[in-house]
The first five atom37 places (N, CA, C, CB, O) and aatype in JSON, in Angstrom:
{
  "aatype": [12, 16, 6, 1, 10, 0, 9, 10, 7, 7, 15, 19, 13, 6, 6, 5, 9, 7, 18, 0, 1, 0, 19, 19, 3, 7, 3, 1, 19, 8, 19, 15, 7, 16, 16, 7, 13, 3, 18, 0, 16, 16, 16, 9, 14, 3, 3, 19, 19, 6, 5, 0, 6, 5, 4, 19, 1, 2, 9, 7, 0, 0, 10, 0, 0, 0, 3, 4, 16, 13, 0, 3, 19, 19, 1, 19, 1, 18, 10, 10, 14, 3, 1, 6, 3, 13, 6, 14, 4, 17, 14, 19, 10, 1, 1, 16, 13, 7, 6, 19, 1, 14, 0, 0, 16, 12, 12, 12, 4, 7, 10, 15, 3, 14, 1, 12, 11, 9, 6, 9, 6, 19, 15, 0, 1, 1, 7, 7, 7, 15, 1, 0],
  "atom_mask": [
    [1, 1, 1, 1, 1],
    [1, 1, 1, 1, 1],
    [1, 1, 1, 1, 1],
    [1, 1, 1, 1, 1],
    [1, 1, 1, 1, 1],
    [1, 1, 1, 1, 1],
    [1, 1, 1, 1, 1],
    [1, 1, 1, 1, 1],
    [1, 1, 1, 0, 1],
    [1, 1, 1, 0, 1],
    [1, 1, 1, 1, 1],
    [1, 1, 1, 1, 1],
    [1, 1, 1, 1, 1],
    [1, 1, 1, 1, 1],
    [1, 1, 1, 1, 1],
    [1, 1, 1, 1, 1],
    [1, 1, 1, 1, 1],
    [1, 1, 1, 0, 1],
    [1, 1, 1, 1, 1],
    [1, 1, 1, 1, 1],
    [1, 1, 1, 1, 1],
    [1, 1, 1, 1, 1],
    [1, 1, 1, 1, 1],
    [1, 1, 1, 1, 1],
    [1, 1, 1, 1, 1],
    [1, 1, 1, 0, 1],
    [1, 1, 1, 1, 1],
    [1, 1, 1, 1, 1],
    [1, 1, 1, 1, 1],
    [1, 1, 1, 1, 1],
    [1, 1, 1, 1, 1],
    [1, 1, 1, 1, 1],
    [1, 1, 1, 0, 1],
    [1, 1, 1, 1, 1],
    [1, 1, 1, 1, 1],
    [1, 1, 1, 0, 1],
    [1, 1, 1, 1, 1],
    [1, 1, 1, 1, 1],
    [1, 1, 1, 1, 1],
    [1, 1, 1, 1, 1],
    [1, 1, 1, 1, 1],
    [1, 1, 1, 1, 1],
    [1, 1, 1, 1, 1],
    [1, 1, 1, 1, 1],
    [1, 1, 1, 1, 1],
    [1, 1, 1, 1, 1],
    [1, 1, 1, 1, 1],
    [1, 1, 1, 1, 1],
    [1, 1, 1, 1, 1],
    [1, 1, 1, 1, 1],
    [1, 1, 1, 1, 1],
    [1, 1, 1, 1, 1],
    [1, 1, 1, 1, 1],
    [1, 1, 1, 1, 1],
    [1, 1, 1, 1, 1],
    [1, 1, 1, 1, 1],
    [1, 1, 1, 1, 1],
    [1, 1, 1, 1, 1],
    [1, 1, 1, 1, 1],
    [1, 1, 1, 0, 1],
    [1, 1, 1, 1, 1],
    [1, 1, 1, 1, 1],
    [1, 1, 1, 1, 1],
    [1, 1, 1, 1, 1],
    [1, 1, 1, 1, 1],
    [1, 1, 1, 1, 1],
    [1, 1, 1, 1, 1],
    [1, 1, 1, 1, 1],
    [1, 1, 1, 1, 1],
    [1, 1, 1, 1, 1],
    [1, 1, 1, 1, 1],
    [1, 1, 1, 1, 1],
    [1, 1, 1, 1, 1],
    [1, 1, 1, 1, 1],
    [1, 1, 1, 1, 1],
    [1, 1, 1, 1, 1],
    [1, 1, 1, 1, 1],
    [1, 1, 1, 1, 1],
    [1, 1, 1, 1, 1],
    [1, 1, 1, 1, 1],
    [1, 1, 1, 1, 1],
    [1, 1, 1, 1, 1],
    [1, 1, 1, 1, 1],
    [1, 1, 1, 1, 1],
    [1, 1, 1, 1, 1],
    [1, 1, 1, 1, 1],
    [1, 1, 1, 1, 1],
    [1, 1, 1, 1, 1],
    [1, 1, 1, 1, 1],
    [1, 1, 1, 1, 1],
    [1, 1, 1, 1, 1],
    [1, 1, 1, 1, 1],
    [1, 1, 1, 1, 1],
    [1, 1, 1, 1, 1],
    [1, 1, 1, 1, 1],
    [1, 1, 1, 1, 1],
    [1, 1, 1, 1, 1],
    [1, 1, 1, 0, 1],
    [1, 1, 1, 1, 1],
    [1, 1, 1, 1, 1],
    [1, 1, 1, 1, 1],
    [1, 1, 1, 1, 1],
    [1, 1, 1, 1, 1],
    [1, 1, 1, 1, 1],
    [1, 1, 1, 1, 1],
    [1, 1, 1, 1, 1],
    [1, 1, 1, 1, 1],
    [1, 1, 1, 1, 1],
    [1, 1, 1, 1, 1],
    [1, 1, 1, 0, 1],
    [1, 1, 1, 1, 1],
    [1, 1, 1, 1, 1],
    [1, 1, 1, 1, 1],
    [1, 1, 1, 1, 1],
    [1, 1, 1, 1, 1],
    [1, 1, 1, 1, 1],
    [1, 1, 1, 1, 1],
    [1, 1, 1, 1, 1],
    [1, 1, 1, 1, 1],
    [1, 1, 1, 1, 1],
    [1, 1, 1, 1, 1],
    [1, 1, 1, 1, 1],
    [1, 1, 1, 1, 1],
    [1, 1, 1, 1, 1],
    [1, 1, 1, 1, 1],
    [1, 1, 1, 1, 1],
    [1, 1, 1, 0, 1],
    [1, 1, 1, 0, 1],
    [1, 1, 1, 0, 1],
    [1, 1, 1, 1, 1],
    [1, 1, 1, 1, 1],
    [1, 1, 1, 1, 1]
  ],
  "atom_positions": [
    [[0.84, -1.18, 0.0], [0.0, 0.0, 0.0], [0.89, 1.25, 0.0], [-0.96, 0.0, 1.22], [1.87, 1.31, 0.74]],
    [[0.54, 2.23, -0.83], [1.3, 3.46, -0.93], [1.04, 4.32, 0.3], [0.93, 4.22, -2.21], [-0.1, 4.51, 0.73]],
    [[2.13, 4.83, 0.86], [2.02, 5.73, 2.0], [1.4, 7.05, 1.56], [3.41, 5.96, 2.66], [1.84, 7.65, 0.57]],
    [[0.38, 7.51, 2.29], [-0.22, 8.81, 2.04], [-0.33, 9.52, 3.38], [-1.61, 8.69, 1.34], [-0.91, 9.0, 4.33]],
    [[0.22, 10.73, 3.43], [0.26, 11.48, 4.68], [-0.05, 12.94, 4.39], [1.63, 11.34, 5.37], [0.55, 13.53, 3.5]],
    [[-0.98, 13.51, 5.12], [-1.29, 14.93, 5.02], [-0.45, 15.68, 6.05], [-2.82, 15.21, 5.23], [-0.4, 15.29, 7.21]],
    [[0.21, 16.74, 5.61], [1.04, 17.57, 6.48], [0.36, 18.92, 6.62], [2.5, 17.73, 5.91], [0.11, 19.61, 5.63]],
    [[0.06, 19.3, 7.85], [-0.57, 20.59, 8.12], [0.49, 21.6, 8.5], [-1.64, 20.47, 9.23], [1.44, 21.28, 9.22]],
    [[0.33, 22.83, 8.02], [1.33, 23.86, 8.26], [0.93, 24.9, 9.27], [0.0, 0.0, 0.0], [1.73, 25.78, 9.6]],
    [[-0.29, 24.84, 9.77], [-0.71, 25.8, 10.77], [-1.49, 26.98, 10.23], [0.0, 0.0, 0.0], [-1.84, 27.89, 10.99]],
    [[-1.77, 26.99, 8.94], [-2.55, 28.08, 8.36], [-4.02, 27.91, 8.7], [-2.35, 28.13, 6.83], [-4.54, 26.79, 8.66]],
    [[-4.69, 29.01, 9.04], [-6.12, 28.94, 9.3], [-6.88, 28.54, 8.04], [-6.64, 30.29, 9.83], [-7.98, 27.98, 8.13]],
    [[-6.31, 28.83, 6.87], [-6.96, 28.49, 5.61], [-7.09, 26.98, 5.44], [-6.19, 29.09, 4.45], [-8.06, 26.51, 4.84]],
    [[-6.13, 26.23, 5.95], [-6.19, 24.77, 5.82], [-7.46, 24.22, 6.46], [-4.95, 24.12, 6.46], [-8.12, 23.35, 5.9]],
    [[-7.78, 24.73, 7.62], [-8.98, 24.28, 8.32], [-10.24, 24.84, 7.66], [-8.92, 24.69, 9.79], [-11.22, 24.12, 7.47]],
    [[-10.22, 26.13, 7.32], [-11.41, 26.77, 6.78], [-11.79, 26.22, 5.4], [-11.18, 28.26, 6.68], [-12.97, 26.09, 5.09]],
    [[-10.8, 25.9, 4.59], [-11.06, 25.45, 3.22], [-11.06, 23.93, 3.13], [-10.02, 26.02, 2.26], [-11.8, 23.36, 2.33]],
    [[-10.23, 23.26, 3.95], [-10.19, 21.81, 3.95], [-9.11, 21.24, 3.06], [0.0, 0.0, 0.0], [-9.39, 20.41, 2.19]],
    [[-7.87, 21.66, 3.27], [-6.75, 21.11, 2.52], [-5.55, 20.98, 3.43], [-6.42, 21.99, 1.29], [-5.58, 21.43, 4.58]],
    [[-4.49, 20.38, 2.92], [-3.25, 20.22, 3.68], [-2.15, 21.07, 3.03], [-2.82, 18.73, 3.74], [-2.17, 21.29, 1.82]],
    [[-1.22, 21.53, 3.84], [-0.07, 22.27, 3.31], [0.68, 21.41, 2.3], [0.87, 22.72, 4.45], [1.14, 21.89, 1.27]],
    [[0.79, 20.12, 2.62], [1.47, 19.2, 1.7], [0.85, 17.82, 1.85], [3.01, 19.15, 1.96], [0.27, 17.49, 2.89]],
    [[0.99, 17.03, 0.81], [0.57, 15.64, 0.84], [1.73, 14.78, 0.35], [-0.72, 15.41, -0.02], [2.28, 15.01, -0.73]],
    [[2.08, 13.8, 1.16], [3.08, 12.81, 0.77], [2.3, 11.63, 0.2], [4.01, 12.38, 1.98], [1.41, 11.09, 0.86]],
    [[2.64, 11.23, -1.01], [2.0, 10.09, -1.66], [3.11, 9.2, -2.19], [1.02, 10.55, -2.81], [3.6, 9.39, -3.31]],
    [[3.51, 8.22, -1.38], [4.65, 7.38, -1.75], [5.92, 8.22, -1.71], [0.0, 0.0, 0.0], [6.24, 8.81, -0.68]],
    [[6.64, 8.28, -2.83], [7.86, 9.08, -2.87], [7.61, 10.49, -3.4], [8.91, 8.4, -3.72], [8.54, 11.28, -3.53]],
    [[6.36, 10.8, -3.72], [6.0, 12.13, -4.22], [5.5, 13.02, -3.09], [4.92, 12.01, -5.31], [4.8, 12.57, -2.18]],
    [[5.88, 14.29, -3.16], [5.42, 15.28, -2.19], [4.84, 16.45, -2.97], [6.59, 15.75, -1.24], [5.51, 17.04, -3.82]],
    [[3.6, 16.78, -2.67], [2.9, 17.87, -3.33], [2.65, 18.96, -2.29], [1.56, 17.39, -4.0], [1.87, 18.76, -1.35]],
    [[3.3, 20.1, -2.46], [3.12, 21.22, -1.53], [2.12, 22.19, -2.15], [4.48, 21.93, -1.22], [2.3, 22.66, -3.27]],
    [[1.06, 22.47, -1.41], [0.01, 23.39, -1.87], [0.58, 24.76, -2.16], [-1.11, 23.49, -0.84], [1.65, 25.12, -1.68]],
    [[-0.16, 25.53, -2.96], [0.2, 26.91, -3.16], [0.39, 27.59, -1.82], [0.0, 0.0, 0.0], [-0.49, 27.55, -0.95]],
    [[1.54, 28.22, -1.65], [1.95, 28.76, -0.36], [2.23, 30.25, -0.51], [3.2, 28.01, 0.2], [2.99, 30.66, -1.38]],
    [[1.62, 31.04, 0.34], [1.79, 32.49, 0.27], [2.74, 32.99, 1.34], [0.43, 33.2, 0.4], [3.32, 32.2, 2.09]],
    [[2.89, 34.29, 1.41], [3.83, 34.91, 2.32], [3.32, 35.15, 3.72], [0.0, 0.0, 0.0], [3.9, 35.95, 4.45]],
    [[2.24, 34.49, 4.11], [1.76, 34.62, 5.48], [2.71, 33.93, 6.45], [0.34, 34.05, 5.61], [3.17, 32.82, 6.19]],
    [[2.99, 34.59, 7.54], [3.69, 33.97, 8.67], [2.59, 33.33, 9.51], [4.58, 35.02, 9.51], [1.8, 34.04, 10.14]],
    [[2.54, 32.01, 9.53], [1.44, 31.31, 10.2], [1.48, 31.48, 11.72], [1.48, 29.83, 9.85], [0.45, 31.36, 12.38]],
    [[2.64, 31.75, 12.27], [2.74, 31.94, 13.72], [2.08, 33.25, 14.16], [4.2, 31.92, 14.16], [1.5, 33.33, 15.24]],
    [[2.18, 34.27, 13.31], [1.64, 35.58, 13.67], [0.41, 35.96, 12.85], [2.71, 36.63, 13.51], [-0.22, 36.98, 13.12]],
    [[0.08, 35.16, 11.85], [-0.99, 35.44, 10.88], [-0.85, 36.83, 10.27], [-2.37, 35.3, 11.54], [-1.84, 37.54, 10.07]],
    [[0.39, 37.21, 9.98], [0.65, 38.48, 9.31], [1.3, 38.21, 7.96], [1.56, 39.4, 10.19], [1.84, 37.13, 7.72]],
    [[1.22, 39.2, 7.1], [1.84, 39.1, 5.78], [2.5, 40.46, 5.49], [0.8, 38.71, 4.66], [1.86, 41.5, 5.65]],
    [[3.76, 40.45, 5.07], [4.42, 41.73, 4.78], [3.84, 42.37, 3.51], [5.94, 41.53, 4.62], [3.24, 41.68, 2.69]],
    [[4.02, 43.65, 3.37], [3.55, 44.36, 2.17], [4.47, 44.12, 0.98], [3.44, 45.86, 2.45], [4.01, 44.13, -0.17]],
    [[5.75, 43.92, 1.23], [6.76, 43.82, 0.18], [6.75, 42.43, -0.46], [8.15, 44.12, 0.74], [6.76, 41.42, 0.24]],
    [[6.73, 42.37, -1.79], [6.68, 41.09, -2.5], [7.91, 40.23, -2.25], [6.52, 41.33, -3.99], [7.79, 39.01, -2.17]],
    [[9.09, 40.84, -2.13], [10.31, 40.06, -1.87], [10.24, 39.43, -0.49], [11.58, 40.95, -2.0], [10.61, 38.27, -0.32]],
    [[9.78, 40.18, 0.5], [9.61, 39.62, 1.84], [8.58, 38.5, 1.82], [9.2, 40.72, 2.84], [8.72, 37.5, 2.53]],
    [[7.53, 38.67, 1.02], [6.54, 37.6, 0.9], [7.17, 36.35, 0.27], [5.34, 38.07, 0.07], [6.91, 35.23, 0.71]],
    [[7.99, 36.54, -0.76], [8.66, 35.4, -1.39], [9.55, 34.67, -0.39], [9.49, 35.86, -2.61], [9.6, 33.44, -0.37]],
    [[10.26, 35.44, 0.43], [11.13, 34.82, 1.44], [10.31, 34.02, 2.44], [11.94, 35.9, 2.18], [10.73, 32.94, 2.86]],
    [[9.14, 34.53, 2.84], [8.28, 33.8, 3.76], [7.68, 32.57, 3.09], [7.16, 34.7, 4.3], [7.55, 31.52, 3.72]],
    [[7.31, 32.69, 1.82], [6.83, 31.52, 1.07], [7.86, 30.4, 1.13], [6.53, 31.89, -0.41], [7.53, 29.24, 1.4]],
    [[9.11, 30.75, 0.88], [10.2, 29.76, 0.88], [10.36, 29.14, 2.26], [11.53, 30.42, 0.43], [10.57, 27.93, 2.38]],
    [[10.27, 29.95, 3.31], [10.36, 29.39, 4.67], [9.21, 28.42, 4.94], [10.35, 30.52, 5.72], [9.41, 27.34, 5.49]],
    [[7.99, 28.81, 4.53], [6.82, 27.95, 4.73], [6.96, 26.65, 3.94], [5.54, 28.69, 4.32], [6.65, 25.57, 4.46]],
    [[7.4, 26.74, 2.7], [7.58, 25.55, 1.88], [8.68, 24.68, 2.45], [7.9, 25.94, 0.43], [8.55, 23.46, 2.49]],
    [[9.77, 25.29, 2.89], [10.87, 24.53, 3.49], [10.42, 23.73, 4.69], [0.0, 0.0, 0.0], [10.85, 22.6, 4.88]],
    [[9.56, 24.32, 5.52], [9.03, 23.61, 6.69], [8.17, 22.42, 6.26], [8.22, 24.55, 7.58], [8.26, 21.35, 6.86]],
    [[7.35, 22.6, 5.22], [6.52, 21.5, 4.73], [7.39, 20.39, 4.15], [5.51, 22.0, 3.67], [7.14, 19.21, 4.39]],
    [[8.4, 20.77, 3.38], [9.3, 19.76, 2.81], [10.02, 18.99, 3.92], [10.32, 20.42, 1.87], [10.16, 17.77, 3.84]],
    [[10.49, 19.7, 4.94], [11.18, 19.03, 6.05], [10.26, 18.05, 6.75], [11.72, 20.07, 7.06], [10.69, 16.96, 7.13]],
    [[8.99, 18.42, 6.93], [8.03, 17.53, 7.57], [7.79, 16.28, 6.72], [6.71, 18.25, 7.81], [7.38, 15.24, 7.23]],
    [[8.06, 16.4, 5.41], [7.9, 15.27, 4.49], [9.22, 14.54, 4.27], [7.34, 15.75, 3.15], [9.33, 13.69, 3.38]],
    [[10.24, 14.88, 5.08], [11.56, 14.28, 4.95], [12.2, 14.6, 3.6], [11.48, 12.77, 5.14], [12.8, 13.73, 2.97]],
    [[12.05, 15.86, 3.17], [12.6, 16.36, 1.91], [13.35, 17.66, 2.15], [11.49, 16.56, 0.86], [13.3, 18.25, 3.24]],
    [[14.04, 18.08, 1.12], [14.66, 19.4, 1.1], [14.34, 20.04, -0.26], [16.22, 19.32, 1.35], [13.71, 19.41, -1.11]],
    [[14.78, 21.27, -0.46], [14.6, 21.91, -1.75], [15.34, 21.16, -2.85], [15.07, 23.36, -1.7], [14.98, 21.28, -4.02]],
    [[16.37, 20.41, -2.5], [17.1, 19.62, -3.5], [16.22, 18.54, -4.13], [18.32, 18.98, -2.87], [16.55, 18.02, -5.2]],
    [[15.11, 18.2, -3.49], [14.2, 17.17, -3.99], [13.09, 17.74, -4.89], [13.57, 16.43, -2.84], [12.31, 16.98, -5.46]],
    [[13.02, 19.06, -5.02], [11.94, 19.7, -5.79], [12.17, 19.46, -7.28], [11.87, 21.23, -5.48], [13.26, 19.69, -7.81]],
    [[11.11, 19.0, -7.95], [11.17, 18.74, -9.39], [10.3, 19.7, -10.19], [10.75, 17.31, -9.69], [10.48, 19.82, -11.4]],
    [[9.37, 20.4, -9.53], [8.45, 21.3, -10.22], [8.1, 22.46, -9.31], [7.17, 20.56, -10.67], [7.84, 22.26, -8.12]],
    [[8.09, 23.67, -9.86], [7.68, 24.85, -9.1], [6.77, 25.71, -9.98], [8.92, 25.67, -8.62], [7.01, 25.88, -11.17]],
    [[5.74, 26.24, -9.35], [4.84, 27.17, -10.04], [4.78, 28.45, -9.22], [3.41, 26.55, -10.22], [4.59, 28.42, -8.01]],
    [[4.94, 29.57, -9.92], [4.86, 30.89, -9.3], [3.58, 31.54, -9.79], [6.12, 31.77, -9.64], [3.33, 31.62, -10.99]],
    [[2.77, 32.01, -8.86], [1.51, 32.66, -9.18], [1.57, 34.09, -8.66], [0.29, 31.88, -8.58], [1.79, 34.31, -7.47]],
    [[1.36, 35.06, -9.54], [1.43, 36.46, -9.14], [0.34, 37.26, -9.83], [2.8, 37.05, -9.46], [0.08, 37.05, -11.02]],
    [[-0.31, 38.17, -9.11], [-1.29, 39.05, -9.73], [-0.65, 40.09, -10.66], [-2.11, 39.75, -8.66], [-1.28, 40.54, -11.61]],
    [[0.59, 40.48, -10.38], [1.27, 41.55, -11.11], [2.61, 41.04, -11.63], [1.47, 42.8, -10.22], [3.51, 40.74, -10.83]],
    [[2.76, 40.93, -12.94], [4.0, 40.41, -13.52], [5.23, 41.25, -13.15], [3.88, 40.35, -15.04], [6.35, 40.74, -13.12]],
    [[5.02, 42.53, -12.86], [6.13, 43.4, -12.48], [6.74, 42.98, -11.15], [5.66, 44.85, -12.4], [7.88, 43.34, -10.86]],
    [[6.01, 42.24, -10.34], [6.52, 41.78, -9.04], [7.42, 40.55, -9.15], [5.36, 41.48, -8.12], [8.09, 40.19, -8.18]],
    [[7.44, 39.89, -10.32], [8.19, 38.64, -10.42], [9.7, 38.87, -10.4], [7.8, 37.9, -11.7], [10.4, 38.23, -9.62]],
    [[10.2, 39.75, -11.22], [11.65, 39.95, -11.31], [12.3, 40.35, -9.98], [11.95, 41.0, -12.34], [13.38, 39.85, -9.69]],
    [[11.7, 41.22, -9.16], [12.32, 41.52, -7.88], [12.52, 40.28, -6.99], [11.49, 42.54, -7.14], [13.37, 40.28, -6.1]],
    [[11.72, 39.24, -7.22], [11.81, 38.01, -6.42], [12.9, 37.06, -6.93], [10.48, 37.29, -6.43], [13.25, 36.11, -6.23]],
    [[13.43, 37.29, -8.1], [14.39, 36.35, -8.69], [15.56, 36.0, -7.78], [14.93, 36.92, -9.96], [15.92, 34.83, -7.7]],
    [[16.18, 36.96, -7.08], [17.3, 36.56, -6.2], [16.89, 35.54, -5.13], [17.89, 37.79, -5.52], [17.65, 34.62, -4.84]],
    [[15.71, 35.7, -4.55], [15.22, 34.74, -3.55], [15.01, 33.38, -4.21], [13.88, 35.23, -2.9], [15.4, 32.35, -3.65]],
    [[14.41, 33.38, -5.38], [14.1, 32.14, -6.08], [15.38, 31.45, -6.57], [13.17, 32.41, -7.27], [15.51, 30.23, -6.48]],
    [[16.33, 32.23, -7.07], [17.61, 31.68, -7.53], [18.37, 31.07, -6.35], [18.47, 32.77, -8.21], [18.96, 30.0, -6.48]],
    [[18.36, 31.75, -5.21], [19.03, 31.23, -4.01], [18.41, 29.89, -3.58], [18.94, 32.26, -2.86], [19.11, 29.0, -3.1]],
    [[17.12, 29.75, -3.75], [16.41, 28.55, -3.32], [16.48, 27.43, -4.35], [14.96, 28.88, -3.03], [16.69, 26.27, -3.99]],
    [[16.31, 27.76, -5.63], [16.17, 26.74, -6.67], [17.3, 26.72, -7.7], [14.88, 26.93, -7.37], [17.31, 25.86, -8.57]],
    [[18.24, 27.66, -7.61], [19.27, 27.8, -8.64], [20.12, 26.57, -8.89], [0.0, 0.0, 0.0], [20.46, 26.28, -10.04]],
    [[20.46, 25.85, -7.84], [21.26, 24.63, -8.01], [20.39, 23.43, -8.36], [22.05, 24.33, -6.74], [20.87, 22.45, -8.93]],
    [[19.12, 23.51, -8.03], [18.2, 22.38, -8.22], [17.67, 22.33, -9.65], [17.03, 22.48, -7.23], [17.55, 21.25, -10.23]],
    [[17.36, 23.48, -10.19], [16.84, 23.62, -11.55], [15.57, 22.81, -11.8], [17.9, 23.21, -12.54], [15.53, 22.01, -12.73]],
    [[14.5, 23.0, -10.99], [13.25, 22.29, -11.26], [12.57, 22.88, -12.49], [12.31, 22.36, -10.03], [12.86, 24.0, -12.9]],
    [[11.66, 22.12, -13.07], [10.79, 22.68, -14.1], [9.99, 23.8, -13.44], [9.85, 21.58, -14.75], [9.58, 23.67, -12.29]],
    [[9.76, 24.9, -14.18], [9.12, 26.06, -13.54], [8.15, 26.75, -14.5], [10.16, 27.05, -13.06], [8.35, 26.75, -15.71]],
    [[7.11, 27.33, -13.91], [6.14, 28.12, -14.65], [5.76, 29.32, -13.8], [4.88, 27.28, -15.02], [5.59, 29.2, -12.58]],
    [[5.63, 30.48, -14.45], [5.11, 31.67, -13.78], [3.8, 32.01, -14.44], [6.13, 32.88, -13.85], [3.71, 32.1, -15.67]],
    [[2.76, 32.19, -13.63], [1.44, 32.53, -14.16], [0.92, 33.79, -13.47], [0.45, 31.36, -13.97], [1.13, 33.99, -12.27]],
    [[0.25, 34.62, -14.23], [-0.44, 35.78, -13.66], [-1.87, 35.37, -13.36], [-0.39, 37.01, -14.61], [-2.56, 34.81, -14.22]],
    [[-2.32, 35.66, -12.15], [-3.7, 35.34, -11.77], [-4.05, 36.12, -10.51], [-3.89, 33.8, -11.56], [-3.17, 36.61, -9.8]],
    [[-5.32, 36.22, -10.25], [-5.75, 36.81, -9.0], [-5.54, 35.82, -7.86], [0.0, 0.0, 0.0], [-5.74, 34.62, -8.04]],
    [[-5.16, 36.32, -6.7], [-5.01, 35.47, -5.52], [-6.16, 35.75, -4.57], [-3.64, 35.71, -4.83], [-6.85, 36.76, -4.71]],
    [[-6.37, 34.88, -3.61], [-7.59, 34.93, -2.79], [-7.66, 36.11, -1.83], [-7.71, 33.68, -2.02], [-8.74, 36.42, -1.32]],
    [[-6.55, 36.77, -1.57], [-6.52, 37.91, -0.65], [-5.71, 39.0, -1.34], [-5.9, 37.52, 0.77], [-4.61, 38.73, -1.81]],
    [[-6.22, 40.22, -1.42], [-5.49, 41.28, -2.13], [-4.13, 41.61, -1.53], [-6.33, 42.52, -2.16], [-3.31, 42.24, -2.2]],
    [[-3.87, 41.21, -0.29], [-2.55, 41.45, 0.3], [-1.5, 40.49, -0.25], [-2.62, 41.32, 1.82], [-0.31, 40.77, -0.17]],
    [[-1.94, 39.37, -0.81], [-1.03, 38.36, -1.35], [-0.47, 38.83, -2.69], [-1.74, 36.99, -1.5], [-1.22, 39.18, -3.6]],
    [[0.87, 38.83, -2.8], [1.52, 39.27, -4.03], [2.23, 38.14, -4.76], [2.51, 40.36, -3.72], [2.6, 38.29, -5.92]],
    [[2.41, 37.01, -4.09], [3.04, 35.85, -4.72], [2.56, 34.59, -3.99], [4.6, 35.97, -4.69], [2.36, 34.59, -2.77]],
    [[2.39, 33.54, -4.76], [2.07, 32.23, -4.22], [2.96, 31.23, -4.95], [0.52, 31.88, -4.38], [3.12, 31.31, -6.17]],
    [[3.53, 30.3, -4.21], [4.45, 29.33, -4.8], [3.98, 27.93, -4.45], [5.91, 29.56, -4.29], [3.63, 27.64, -3.3]],
    [[3.97, 27.06, -5.45], [3.58, 25.66, -5.29], [4.74, 24.8, -5.79], [2.24, 25.33, -6.08], [5.33, 25.09, -6.83]],
    [[5.06, 23.74, -5.07], [6.13, 22.85, -5.52], [5.7, 21.39, -5.44], [7.4, 23.06, -4.69], [4.81, 21.02, -4.67]],
    [[6.36, 20.59, -6.25], [6.26, 19.13, -6.19], [7.68, 18.6, -6.04], [5.54, 18.53, -7.46], [8.62, 19.13, -6.63]],
    [[7.82, 17.57, -5.24], [9.15, 17.01, -4.97], [9.07, 15.48, -5.01], [9.69, 17.49, -3.6], [8.0, 14.89, -4.95]],
    [[10.23, 14.88, -5.12], [10.34, 13.43, -5.04], [11.33, 13.12, -3.94], [10.78, 12.79, -6.41], [12.49, 13.5, -4.01]],
    [[10.85, 12.41, -2.91], [11.72, 12.11, -1.77], [12.92, 11.31, -2.23], [10.96, 11.33, -0.68], [12.8, 10.32, -2.95]],
    [[14.09, 11.78, -1.81], [15.34, 11.14, -2.22], [15.81, 11.55, -3.6], [0.0, 0.0, 0.0], [16.86, 11.1, -4.05]],
    [[15.04, 12.39, -4.27], [15.37, 12.8, -5.64], [16.58, 13.69, -5.74], [0.0, 0.0, 0.0], [17.24, 13.71, -6.78]],
    [[16.89, 14.44, -4.67], [18.01, 15.38, -4.73], [19.36, 14.74, -4.48], [0.0, 0.0, 0.0], [20.38, 15.41, -4.62]],
    [[19.39, 13.48, -4.12], [20.66, 12.86, -3.78], [21.41, 12.32, -4.98], [20.44, 11.77, -2.8], [22.56, 11.89, -4.86]],
    [[20.76, 12.32, -6.16], [21.41, 11.8, -7.36], [22.14, 12.91, -8.1], [20.38, 11.13, -8.29], [21.73, 14.07, -8.04]],
    [[23.21, 12.56, -8.79], [23.97, 13.54, -9.57], [23.35, 13.7, -10.94], [25.44, 13.12, -9.69], [23.85, 14.48, -11.75]]
  ]
}
């Protein structure tokens, strides 16, 4: 039987909407779209780069709970309401994914809260980052 585990990240949205921050399905890890909210304080910074940094921290915590790291990420999707906000985030994204080189897509779309300026979703394969 394939192992399936829901990982909760502490967001109030997980309970209100009915989803998990991440789902482990065998060796696959699917991390939900993650925004720049700090779940401990339920605050979100105004600056898109600070939001991107918080997204990465939130995703890193979900990956760690799934026994993964960013080195295991195979796919990343960036969702932004304003395309002009994407380039300022590149240094954060390059620092996180530059050595990993996952498949990536950036899409413009509305997000569920007008304070949200970026949302990041990743898929990973456990143990995938250990190969050359």
